[in-house]
C-alpha positions as CSV (number, residue, x, y, z in Angstrom):
1,M,0.0,0.0,0.0
2,P,1.5,3.4,-0.9
3,P,2.1,5.9,1.9
4,P,-0.5,8.7,2.4
5,P,0.3,11.8,0.4
6,D,0.4,14.1,3.4
7,N,3.5,12.2,4.8
8,P,6.4,13.4,2.7
9,H,9.0,11.5,4.9
10,A,7.2,8.2,4.4
11,A,6.8,8.8,0.7
12,L,10.5,9.6,0.4
13,S,11.4,6.4,2.4
14,H,9.2,4.3,0.1
15,T,10.8,5.8,-3.0
16,L,14.4,5.4,-1.9
17,T,14.1,1.8,-0.5
18,S,14.1,0.4,-4.0
19,F,17.6,1.7,-4.6
20,Y,19.2,-0.1,-1.6
21,W,21.5,-3.0,-2.5
22,G,21.2,-4.6,1.0
23,R,22.1,-3.7,4.5
24,H,25.7,-4.0,5.8
25,F,24.8,-5.6,9.1
26,D,23.6,-9.2,9.5
27,L,22.4,-11.0,12.7
28,S,22.3,-14.8,12.3
29,D,23.7,-17.9,13.9
30,G,24.5,-16.0,17.1
31,K,26.8,-13.5,15.3
32,L,26.5,-9.8,14.3
33,S,28.5,-9.4,11.1
34,V,29.5,-6.3,9.1
35,K,29.7,-7.3,5.4
36,G,30.8,-10.8,6.4
37,V,33.2,-9.7,9.1
38,T,32.1,-10.8,12.6
39,L,31.8,-8.0,15.1
40,L,29.9,-9.7,18.0
41,S,29.7,-13.4,18.7
42,E,27.8,-15.6,21.2
43,I,24.8,-13.3,20.9
44,P,21.8,-14.3,23.1
45,S,18.7,-15.4,21.3
46,N,16.7,-12.5,22.6
47,I,18.7,-9.9,20.7
48,T,17.1,-8.5,17.5
49,L,18.4,-6.3,14.6
50,T,15.9,-3.9,13.0
51,D,16.3,-1.9,9.8
52,F,16.3,1.9,10.1
53,S,13.1,2.1,7.9
54,D,11.3,-0.3,10.2
55,A,12.3,1.5,13.4
56,C,11.8,5.1,12.2
57,E,8.1,5.7,11.8
58,S,8.0,9.5,11.7
59,S,10.2,12.5,12.2
60,D,10.1,16.3,12.1
61,A,13.6,16.4,10.4
62,P,13.9,18.7,7.4
63,I,13.4,16.8,4.1
64,P,17.0,17.3,2.9
65,L,18.3,15.8,6.2
66,Y,15.8,13.0,6.1
67,Q,16.8,12.2,2.5
68,R,20.4,12.1,3.4
69,I,19.8,9.7,6.3
70,L,17.8,7.4,4.1
71,S,20.6,7.3,1.5
72,H,22.9,5.9,4.2
73,S,20.5,3.9,6.2
74,H,21.5,0.5,4.7
75,K,24.8,1.0,6.6
76,G,23.2,0.9,10.0
77,G,20.5,-0.8,12.2
78,F,19.1,-0.9,15.7
79,L,19.8,-3.6,18.2
80,G,17.1,-4.5,20.7
81,F,16.1,-7.2,23.2
82,H,13.1,-8.6,25.0
83,A,13.2,-9.7,28.7
84,E,10.9,-12.2,30.3
85,E,9.8,-9.8,33.1
86,P,9.3,-6.0,33.2
87,S,11.7,-4.2,35.5
88,D,13.1,-0.7,36.1
89,L,16.6,-2.1,35.5
90,I,17.5,-4.9,33.0
91,I,21.0,-5.8,32.1
92,N,21.4,-7.9,29.0
93,S,24.4,-9.2,27.0
94,L,24.8,-8.0,23.4
95,G,27.4,-10.7,22.7
96,K,31.1,-11.2,22.9
97,F,33.5,-8.5,21.5
98,T,37.2,-9.5,21.5
99,N,40.5,-8.9,19.6
100,R,39.4,-5.8,17.8
101,N,40.6,-2.3,18.5
102,F,37.9,0.2,19.6
103,L,37.7,3.8,20.6
104,S,35.0,4.7,23.2
105,I,33.8,7.6,25.1
106,F,33.1,6.6,28.7
107,R,31.5,8.4,31.6
108,F,34.1,8.8,34.4
109,K,32.1,11.2,36.5
110,T,28.3,11.9,36.7
111,W,28.6,14.8,34.2
112,W,31.9,14.2,32.4
113,S,33.2,11.8,29.8
114,T,36.5,11.0,28.2
115,Q,38.1,8.7,25.6
116,W,39.4,5.2,26.1
117,V,40.8,2.6,23.7
118,G,41.1,-1.2,23.9
119,N,40.4,-4.5,22.2
120,S,37.8,-6.3,24.4
121,G,34.7,-4.9,26.0
122,F,33.3,-1.3,26.2
123,R,32.7,1.5,28.6
124,S,30.0,4.2,29.0
125,S,26.3,3.2,28.7
126,L,27.6,-0.2,27.8
127,F,29.3,-2.3,30.5
128,P,32.1,-4.8,30.3
129,G,30.9,-8.4,31.2
130,D,32.8,-11.6,31.7
131,N,34.8,-13.3,29.0
132,G,34.6,-10.3,26.6
133,H,30.8,-9.9,26.7
134,V,29.3,-6.5,26.2
135,L,26.4,-5.7,28.6
136,I,23.8,-3.1,28.0
137,A,21.6,-1.7,30.8
138,A,18.0,-0.5,30.3
139,Q,17.2,1.7,33.3
140,S,14.2,4.0,33.9
141,G,15.5,5.6,37.1
142,S,12.3,4.9,39.0
143,T,11.1,1.7,40.5
144,Q,7.6,2.8,39.4
145,I,8.5,2.7,35.7
146,K,9.1,-0.8,34.3
147,S,9.3,-2.4,30.9
148,S,10.5,-5.6,29.2
149,S,10.7,-4.8,25.5
150,F,13.3,-2.6,23.8
151,K,13.2,-2.7,20.1
152,A,15.8,0.0,19.4
153,I,18.1,0.5,22.4
154,A,21.4,0.7,20.5
155,Y,22.3,1.9,17.1
156,V,25.2,0.4,15.0
157,H,26.6,2.0,11.8
158,V,29.6,1.4,9.6
159,S,31.7,3.6,7.3
160,Q,35.2,3.7,5.9
161,N,35.7,7.3,7.1
162,P,35.5,7.8,10.9
163,Y,34.4,11.4,10.6
164,K,31.6,10.6,8.2
165,L,30.7,7.7,10.4
166,M,30.0,10.0,13.4
167,K,28.0,12.4,11.3
168,E,25.9,9.7,9.6
169,A,25.2,7.8,12.9
170,Y,24.1,10.8,14.9
171,S,22.0,12.0,12.1
172,A,20.2,8.6,12.0
173,I,19.6,8.8,15.8
174,R,18.3,12.3,15.5
175,V,15.7,11.3,12.9
176,H,14.7,8.2,14.9
177,L,14.4,9.7,18.3
178,N,13.1,13.1,17.2
179,T,13.9,14.5,20.6
180,F,17.0,16.7,19.7
181,R,18.4,18.6,16.7
182,L,21.8,18.4,15.1
183,L,24.3,21.3,15.2
184,E,23.7,21.9,11.5
185,E,20.0,22.6,12.2
186,K,20.7,25.3,14.8
187,S,22.3,28.7,15.1
188,T,25.2,29.2,17.5
189,P,25.6,31.9,20.2
190,S,26.8,35.3,19.0
191,L,30.0,35.0,21.1
192,M,31.4,32.3,18.9
193,N,33.7,34.6,17.0
194,K,34.7,36.7,19.9
195,F,37.1,37.1,22.8
196,G,35.9,37.1,26.4
197,W,36.6,36.9,30.1
198,C,35.1,34.5,32.7
199,T,35.2,35.5,36.3
200,W,35.6,32.0,37.8
201,D,39.3,31.4,38.3
202,A,39.9,35.1,38.8
203,L,37.4,35.7,41.6
204,Y,35.6,32.4,42.4
205,L,32.7,33.0,44.8
206,T,34.0,36.4,45.8
207,V,32.8,37.9,42.4
208,N,31.4,41.4,42.8
209,P,30.8,44.5,40.7
210,V,34.0,46.2,41.7
211,G,36.2,43.2,40.9
212,I,34.5,42.7,37.5
213,W,34.8,46.4,36.6
214,H,38.5,46.4,37.3
215,G,39.0,43.2,35.5
216,L,37.3,44.6,32.4
217,N,39.4,47.8,32.7
218,D,42.6,45.7,32.7
219,F,41.9,44.4,29.2
220,A,41.0,47.8,28.0
221,Q,44.2,49.3,29.3
222,G,46.1,46.4,27.7
223,G,44.7,47.2,24.3
224,L,42.2,44.3,23.9
225,A,38.5,44.8,23.7
226,L,36.5,42.2,25.6
227,R,33.4,41.3,23.6
228,F,31.7,39.1,26.1
229,L,31.7,38.6,29.9
230,I,30.7,35.5,31.8
231,I,29.8,36.2,35.5
232,D,30.2,32.8,37.0
233,D,29.0,31.2,40.2
234,G,28.8,33.6,43.2
235,W,26.4,36.3,41.9
236,Q,23.1,34.6,43.0
237,S,20.9,34.9,46.1
238,V,21.8,31.7,48.0
239,N,21.7,30.5,51.5
240,F,21.8,27.3,53.6
241,D,18.9,25.5,55.2
242,D,19.9,26.7,58.7
243,D,20.2,30.3,57.5
244,H,17.5,32.9,57.8
245,P,15.4,32.3,54.7
246,R,15.7,35.9,53.4
247,R,19.4,36.5,54.0
248,D,22.2,35.7,51.6
249,S,25.0,33.6,52.9
250,R,28.3,35.6,53.2
251,N,32.0,34.9,53.1
252,L,31.9,32.1,50.5
253,V,35.2,31.9,48.5
254,L,36.0,28.5,46.9
255,A,34.0,25.9,45.0
256,G,32.6,23.4,47.4
257,E,31.5,25.9,50.1
258,Q,28.3,26.7,48.2
259,M,27.3,23.2,47.1
260,T,24.6,22.6,49.7
261,A,23.3,26.1,49.4
262,R,20.0,26.8,47.6
263,L,18.4,29.8,45.8
264,H,16.0,31.7,48.0
265,R,15.2,34.4,45.4
266,L,15.6,34.4,41.6
267,D,17.4,37.7,41.2
268,E,20.9,38.8,42.0
269,G,22.6,38.5,45.4
270,Y,23.3,41.3,47.8
271,K,26.7,42.1,46.3
272,F,25.0,43.1,43.0
273,R,21.7,44.3,44.4
274,R,23.5,47.1,46.3
275,Y,25.3,48.4,43.3
276,K,24.3,52.0,42.6
277,R,24.1,53.4,39.0
278,H,27.2,55.4,38.0
279,S,29.0,54.5,41.2
280,M,32.0,53.0,39.4
281,L,32.2,56.0,37.1
282,A,32.0,58.4,39.9
283,C,34.3,56.8,42.5
284,C,35.9,53.5,43.6
285,Q,38.7,54.0,41.0
286,S,41.3,52.7,43.4
287,Y,41.3,49.0,44.0
288,N,43.9,46.5,45.1
289,P,44.0,43.8,42.4
290,T,45.8,41.4,44.8
291,V,42.8,41.2,47.1
292,P,41.0,38.3,45.3
293,K,44.2,36.3,45.1
294,T,44.9,36.8,48.8
295,L,41.3,35.7,49.7
296,I,41.6,32.6,47.4
297,S,45.0,31.7,48.8
298,K,43.8,31.9,52.4
299,A,40.7,29.8,51.5
300,V,42.9,27.2,49.8
301,E,45.0,27.1,53.0
302,I,41.9,26.4,55.0
303,K,40.8,23.6,52.6
304,N,44.2,22.0,52.7
305,A,44.0,22.0,56.5
306,W,40.6,20.2,56.3
307,K,42.2,17.6,54.1
308,Q,45.0,17.1,56.7
309,R,42.3,16.7,59.3
310,A,40.6,14.1,57.2
311,T,43.8,12.2,56.7
312,A,44.7,12.3,60.4
313,A,41.2,11.0,61.3
314,G,41.8,8.1,58.9
315,T,38.3,8.3,57.4
316,G,37.4,6.4,54.2
317,S,36.6,9.3,52.0
318,A,38.7,12.4,52.5
319,A,36.5,14.4,50.1
320,L,33.3,13.5,51.9
321,D,34.9,14.1,55.3
322,V,36.1,17.5,54.2
323,C,32.5,18.3,53.1
324,S,30.8,17.2,56.4
325,N,33.6,18.8,58.6
326,W,33.3,22.1,56.7
327,Q,29.5,22.1,57.5
328,W,30.3,21.2,61.2
329,H,32.8,24.0,61.3
330,R,30.3,26.4,59.8
331,Q,27.7,25.5,62.5
332,R,30.3,26.1,65.2
333,R,31.0,29.6,63.8
334,K,27.3,30.4,63.6
335,A,26.8,29.3,67.2
336,A,29.6,31.5,68.3
337,E,28.5,34.6,66.6
338,T,27.4,37.6,68.7
339,E,23.7,38.2,68.2
340,E,23.3,40.9,65.7
341,E,20.7,42.1,63.3
342,M,21.5,41.4,59.7
343,A,19.7,42.4,56.5
344,G,16.6,40.3,56.3
345,G,16.5,38.8,59.8
346,E,18.1,38.0,63.1
347,I,21.0,35.6,63.5
348,G,21.6,34.5,67.1
349,R,23.5,32.0,69.1
350,G,22.7,28.4,68.2
351,K,23.6,24.9,69.4
352,V,25.8,22.5,67.4
353,E,24.2,19.0,67.6
354,D,27.4,17.2,66.5
355,E,29.7,17.8,69.4
356,R,32.7,16.0,68.0
357,P,36.1,16.5,69.7
358,V,38.1,19.6,68.8
359,T,41.6,18.8,67.5
360,G,44.7,20.8,67.1
361,L,43.9,21.1,63.4
362,D,40.4,22.4,64.3
363,V,42.2,25.2,66.2
364,K,44.4,25.9,63.2
365,I,41.4,25.9,60.9
366,E,39.4,28.3,63.1
367,K,42.5,30.7,63.3
368,L,42.8,30.6,59.5
369,Q,39.1,31.2,59.1
370,R,39.2,34.2,61.4
371,E,42.0,35.6,59.3
372,L,39.9,35.1,56.1
373,D,36.8,36.7,57.8
374,V,38.9,39.8,58.5
375,L,40.1,40.0,54.9
376,L,36.5,39.6,53.6
377,S,35.1,42.2,56.0
378,K,37.8,44.7,54.8
379,E,36.8,44.1,51.2
380,V,33.1,44.5,52.0
381,Q,33.8,47.7,53.9
382,Q,35.9,49.1,51.0
383,T,33.2,48.4,48.4
384,A,30.2,49.2,50.6
385,T,31.4,52.5,51.8
386,C,31.8,53.8,48.3
387,M,28.5,52.4,47.1
388,D,26.6,53.7,50.1
389,E,28.0,57.2,49.5
390,C,26.8,57.2,45.8
391,R,23.3,58.5,45.5
392,A,21.5,57.2,42.4
393,E,17.9,56.4,41.6
394,N,18.6,53.0,40.1
395,S,20.6,50.1,41.5
396,G,21.2,46.4,41.0
397,M,22.3,44.2,38.1
398,K,20.6,46.4,35.5
399,A,22.5,49.5,36.7
400,F,25.7,47.5,36.6
401,T,25.3,46.1,33.1
402,D,24.3,49.5,31.8
403,D,27.4,51.1,33.3
404,T,29.8,48.5,32.1
405,R,28.5,48.8,28.5
406,A,28.6,52.6,28.7
407,E,32.3,52.4,29.8
408,F,33.5,49.5,27.7
409,K,31.9,50.2,24.4
410,R,32.6,47.0,22.6
411,L,31.3,44.7,25.4
412,G,28.2,43.1,24.0
413,D,27.2,39.8,25.6
414,I,27.0,39.4,29.4
415,Y,26.2,35.9,30.5
416,V,25.6,34.6,34.1
417,W,26.0,31.2,35.6
418,H,23.3,29.1,37.1
419,A,22.8,25.4,37.8
420,L,20.1,23.4,36.0
421,C,18.1,23.2,39.2
422,G,18.8,26.8,40.1
423,S,21.9,26.5,42.3
424,W,23.9,23.5,43.4
425,G,21.4,22.6,46.0
426,G,18.4,23.7,43.9
427,V,15.8,26.1,45.3
428,R,14.9,26.5,48.9
429,P,11.3,25.6,49.6
430,E,8.8,28.4,50.6
431,T,11.0,31.2,49.5
432,T,10.4,31.9,45.8
433,G,6.7,31.3,45.3
434,L,7.4,28.1,43.4
435,K,6.3,24.7,44.6
436,C,9.5,23.1,45.7
437,K,10.7,20.1,47.8
438,V,14.1,19.0,49.0
439,M,14.6,15.6,47.4
440,P,17.1,13.0,48.8
441,C,19.5,11.8,46.2
442,K,19.7,8.2,45.0
443,V,22.7,6.8,43.2
444,L,21.5,4.8,40.1
445,H,23.1,1.7,38.8
446,G,26.3,2.4,36.8
447,L,27.1,5.6,38.8
448,E,28.4,3.9,42.0
449,G,31.8,3.1,40.6
450,L,32.5,6.5,39.0
451,M,35.4,8.7,40.1
452,D,35.0,10.4,43.5
453,D,33.7,13.9,43.1
454,E,33.2,16.7,45.7
455,G,30.2,18.0,43.8
456,I,28.4,14.7,44.0
457,N,29.4,14.2,47.6
458,R,27.8,17.5,48.5
459,V,24.6,16.8,46.5
460,L,24.3,13.5,48.2
461,E,24.8,15.2,51.6
462,G,22.3,18.0,51.1
463,G,19.8,16.7,48.5
464,I,18.3,19.0,45.9
465,G,15.5,21.5,46.3
466,L,13.6,20.5,43.2
467,V,11.0,22.8,41.7
468,D,7.9,20.8,40.8
469,P,8.4,19.7,37.2
470,A,4.9,21.1,36.3
471,Q,6.4,24.5,37.0
472,A,9.6,24.0,35.0
473,V,8.5,26.5,32.3
474,E,7.6,29.1,34.9
475,F,10.8,28.5,36.9
476,Y,13.2,29.2,34.0
477,D,11.1,31.9,32.5
478,S,10.8,33.8,35.8
479,M,14.6,33.6,36.3
480,H,15.5,34.4,32.7
481,S,13.0,37.1,32.0
482,Y,14.3,39.0,35.0
483,L,17.9,38.6,33.8
484,K,16.9,39.8,30.3
485,S,15.4,42.9,31.8
486,A,18.6,43.4,33.8
487,G,20.8,43.5,30.7
488,I,21.9,39.8,30.7
489,T,22.0,38.3,27.2
490,G,22.7,34.6,28.0
491,V,23.4,32.0,30.6
492,K,25.9,29.3,31.4
493,V,23.9,26.3,32.7
494,D,25.9,24.0,34.9
495,V,25.5,21.0,37.1
496,I,23.2,19.5,34.5
497,H,23.3,15.8,35.4
498,T,21.7,16.0,38.9
499,L,18.2,15.2,37.7
500,E,18.9,11.5,37.5
501,Y,19.6,11.5,41.3
502,V,16.1,12.7,42.1
503,C,13.9,11.1,39.5
504,E,12.2,8.3,41.5
505,E,8.9,10.2,42.1
506,F,8.8,11.9,38.8
507,G,8.3,9.1,36.2
508,G,12.0,8.2,35.9
509,K,15.0,10.1,34.5
510,V,13.8,10.3,30.9
511,E,10.4,11.9,31.8
512,L,11.9,14.3,34.4
513,A,14.6,15.4,32.0
514,K,12.1,15.9,29.2
515,T,10.1,18.2,31.4
516,Y,13.0,20.3,32.6
517,Y,14.7,20.6,29.2
518,D,11.4,21.6,27.6
519,G,11.1,24.4,30.2
520,L,14.7,25.4,29.6
521,S,14.3,25.3,25.8
522,K,11.2,27.4,25.8
523,S,12.8,30.0,28.1
524,L,15.9,30.1,25.9
525,E,13.8,30.7,22.8
526,K,11.8,33.4,24.5
527,N,14.5,35.3,26.4
528,F,17.9,34.6,24.9
529,N,17.5,34.5,21.2
530,G,17.1,30.8,21.2
531,T,20.8,30.2,21.2
532,N,22.6,32.2,24.0
533,L,23.4,29.3,26.3
534,I,26.6,27.5,27.2
535,S,26.0,24.0,28.7
536,S,28.4,22.6,31.2
537,M,28.8,19.4,33.2
538,Q,26.5,17.8,30.6
539,Q,28.4,15.0,28.9
540,C,25.9,12.2,29.0
541,N,23.2,10.9,26.7
542,D,20.3,12.2,28.8
543,F,21.3,15.8,28.0
544,F,22.4,15.2,24.4
545,F,19.3,13.2,23.3
546,L,16.7,15.2,25.3
547,G,18.0,18.7,26.0
548,T,19.5,20.0,22.7
549,K,16.5,21.1,20.6
550,Q,17.7,24.7,21.2
551,I,21.1,24.4,22.9
552,S,23.9,24.5,20.4
553,M,27.1,25.0,22.5
554,G,28.7,23.2,25.4
555,R,31.8,22.4,27.3
556,A,34.1,19.7,25.8
557,V,36.8,19.7,28.5
558,L,37.1,16.9,31.0
559,G,35.1,18.5,33.8
560,D,37.0,20.2,36.5
561,D,37.3,23.4,34.6
562,F,40.7,24.9,33.8
563,W,43.0,24.1,36.8
564,Y,45.8,26.5,37.1
565,Q,47.2,23.8,39.4
566,D,45.9,20.4,40.4
567,P,44.3,20.9,43.8
568,Y,44.8,17.2,44.7
569,G,48.4,17.0,43.7
570,D,49.7,16.2,40.3
571,P,52.2,13.3,40.4
572,D,53.3,13.9,36.8
573,G,53.6,17.7,37.0
574,V,51.4,20.6,35.9
575,F,52.1,19.8,32.2
576,W,50.4,16.4,32.4
577,L,47.2,17.9,33.8
578,Q,46.9,20.5,31.1
579,G,47.6,17.9,28.4
580,V,44.8,15.7,29.7
581,Q,42.4,18.5,29.4
582,M,43.2,19.0,25.7
583,I,42.9,15.3,25.0
584,H,39.5,15.3,26.5
585,C,38.5,18.3,24.4
586,A,39.7,16.7,21.1
587,Y,38.1,13.3,21.6
588,N,34.8,14.6,23.1
589,S,34.4,16.9,20.2
590,L,34.3,13.9,17.9
591,W,30.8,13.0,19.1
592,M,29.6,16.2,20.8
593,G,30.2,18.2,17.7
594,Q,27.4,16.4,15.9
595,I,24.9,18.0,18.2
596,I,26.4,21.1,19.8
597,H,29.5,23.1,19.1
598,P,32.3,22.0,21.5
599,D,33.5,24.8,23.8
600,W,37.2,24.2,24.7
601,D,36.9,26.3,27.9
602,M,38.8,29.2,29.4
603,F,42.5,29.3,30.4
604,Q,44.8,31.9,32.0
605,S,47.2,33.8,29.8
606,D,50.0,34.0,32.5
607,H,49.9,30.3,33.3
608,L,52.9,28.1,32.9
609,C,51.2,26.2,30.0
610,A,49.5,29.3,28.5
611,K,51.1,29.0,25.1
612,F,50.1,25.3,25.0
613,H,46.5,26.3,25.7
614,A,46.7,29.2,23.2
615,G,47.8,26.8,20.5
616,S,44.9,24.5,21.0
617,R,42.4,27.4,21.2
618,S,43.7,28.9,18.0
619,I,42.3,26.0,16.0
620,C,39.5,24.8,18.3
621,G,36.9,26.6,16.1
622,G,35.0,28.2,19.0
623,P,35.3,31.3,21.1
624,I,38.5,32.2,23.0
625,Y,38.1,33.3,26.5
626,V,40.3,33.6,29.6
627,S,39.9,33.6,33.3
628,D,42.9,35.7,34.1
629,C,43.2,37.1,37.6
630,L,43.2,40.9,37.9
631,G,46.5,42.4,36.7
632,C,47.8,39.0,35.5
633,H,47.8,39.0,31.7
634,D,50.2,38.2,28.9
635,F,49.0,40.7,26.3
636,D,51.8,39.7,23.9
637,L,50.4,36.2,23.8
638,L,46.7,37.3,23.7
639,S,47.4,39.7,20.8
640,K,48.4,36.6,18.7
641,L,45.0,35.1,19.2
642,V,42.7,38.2,19.2
643,Y,42.3,41.2,17.0
644,P,42.3,44.6,18.8
645,D,38.5,44.9,18.3
646,G,37.9,41.7,20.2
647,T,37.1,39.4,17.3
648,I,39.1,36.3,16.6
649,P,40.5,34.5,13.5
650,K,38.2,31.5,14.0
651,C,38.6,28.2,12.1
652,Q,35.6,27.0,10.1
653,H,35.0,23.7,11.9
654,F,35.5,22.3,15.4
655,A,38.9,20.7,16.0
656,L,39.3,16.9,16.0
657,P,42.0,14.3,16.5
658,T,43.8,13.3,13.3
659,W,42.9,9.8,11.9
660,D,46.2,8.2,13.1
661,C,45.4,9.1,16.7
662,L,41.8,7.8,16.9
663,F,42.6,4.3,18.2
664,K,45.6,5.3,20.3
665,N,45.8,6.5,23.9
666,P,48.0,9.7,24.1
667,I,47.4,10.0,27.8
668,F,49.0,6.7,28.9
669,D,50.7,4.9,26.0
670,Q,53.8,7.1,26.2
671,K,54.4,7.1,22.5
672,T,51.4,8.7,20.7
673,I,51.5,12.4,19.9
674,L,48.0,13.9,19.9
675,K,47.5,15.9,16.7
676,I,44.3,18.0,16.2
677,W,43.2,19.4,12.9
678,N,40.8,22.0,11.6
679,F,40.2,24.2,8.5
680,N,40.6,27.9,8.1
681,K,39.5,29.7,4.9
682,V,42.6,28.5,3.0
683,Y,44.3,25.6,4.7
684,C,43.9,22.6,6.9
685,C,45.6,23.4,10.2
686,I,47.3,20.7,12.3
687,T,48.7,21.3,15.8
688,L,50.9,18.9,17.8
689,I,49.5,18.9,21.3
690,W,50.8,16.0,23.4
691,P,53.2,14.9,24.9
């Protein structure tokens, strides 16, 4: 029977099928073969292979894309299986895979992936089984959601060109799932061809208008025009569950300290709310650029003392012990505070429930903390005195963005950071008008053995204040529409893969993710030009297959941002750590680049490995931005990457590993040099990266 005339995709499929000369994959006699060459053996009898045309019933893909997919569909197919009993977690063998080289991308943290090579078994959403068997897990994320039949759970595709292979395979998945769009279907953020500055490594959680202003001025004085600014974590209104519900938490410096805090309002925090229009133009021209570094150094000293305490205590997880001890120390400080009236409420003496013994290291920590508090109070006094003296009608983030654009004429985009759930700990119930509940976190199968991570330890410790999924659209629009009115043009959305820890009551991780990403996509389209979003901590299938209808740019680096030094000690030296970051970027771009444009992240121009980073950014194909501390710039180096007007000589594609590196391991094999390539308007550029 011919397809109905109002279904052009079906008509096209019917027309092209007659031109196929047979599919490349064959499943028979317990073997999956590719044009006669066995790929998997000892395949269980419940495994099935389905043609693309049989699995893909409808799609909203553009006709040219759909036509292209159909022309290659004989080179791929869908593996599936049927189990005897429905369950929320089913693990099934796909067969035995041995003695053949492979390149895989595996998930080593909740939100980050990297490359691995080998010749037996896989990683990532596939698991290694006994005797070379490949196991696949079907998991809903909720004990209330069960199934037994999975017709198309894995896609296989073959090509003689690895780069074409990735493009063809992800295009086929896009048409089949119909839940995301390819990079070629979307516009990219306006900052793609520009030079910018991110506040993270420069200021961390101490970020404030004065520090940002002087950071922008540094670049202007150095002869480089910043075209975009990313105000990272530290600008929001957050507090802890034991804080007064209307008072922002103070004196936060380093990542980790804020990870159990929650949003208690959807606008800017007190440091930005108190900014008065024209105050930076009228006064506050003197500023000590060493203050942020001094604060950060003192906070690092405190954190290292906590690690010493954890080691001395002989606890099993030093990272988790540091987290819980920091919270205990914070409670001790709050209990010892003199009762005083603060903005928004009263903070008085309290009682610390956990009366653990105080050690010599505790005394050292409290001494260091008092020193940090003095430094922080001096900075607050310096900025507050000036701002309180400035009399202006308008204040807050809008006044600040207006002033910065008035002073720094070429500055266009200003992005701000927020977590997918609002902040690291989500939203605090009964504070924002949104229906919200603190959900305990549950570690799903496959996540237990991942690399230890402070962020996950903190999330597990404090849970997530989850806005009711029915209000996801309202949640993001409320936050983003305010930011748009305040002069913000985009967002960096971070901590993306926390939803799967709290999905039990919400129909499983797929349904919860769909709802949240739908709300995010609608807000992005309404408030930020449909494109002005950088995704971060997002390297997993949930995000890529469900959250990228609008999002077109995301972080490709390994996950712990750009480290100017390894906070946990780098046994192979600082060069090894920086090399690993670039290897992650190159191999992750191979698959990420089909859906979103890989962002190779920031770096610091005065770093020991700055030239190494600059070389990779020069051909990465994305924006170039730094996180330089105030007064710490190598303008000679930056001038080789950036034109004086703040635009960059960007390559035409996103950078990828060269063919001869694909099945090698430059991180560990001690013989492979990583080479990455890209095109400019005239040549193919190749850069030697590692070792």
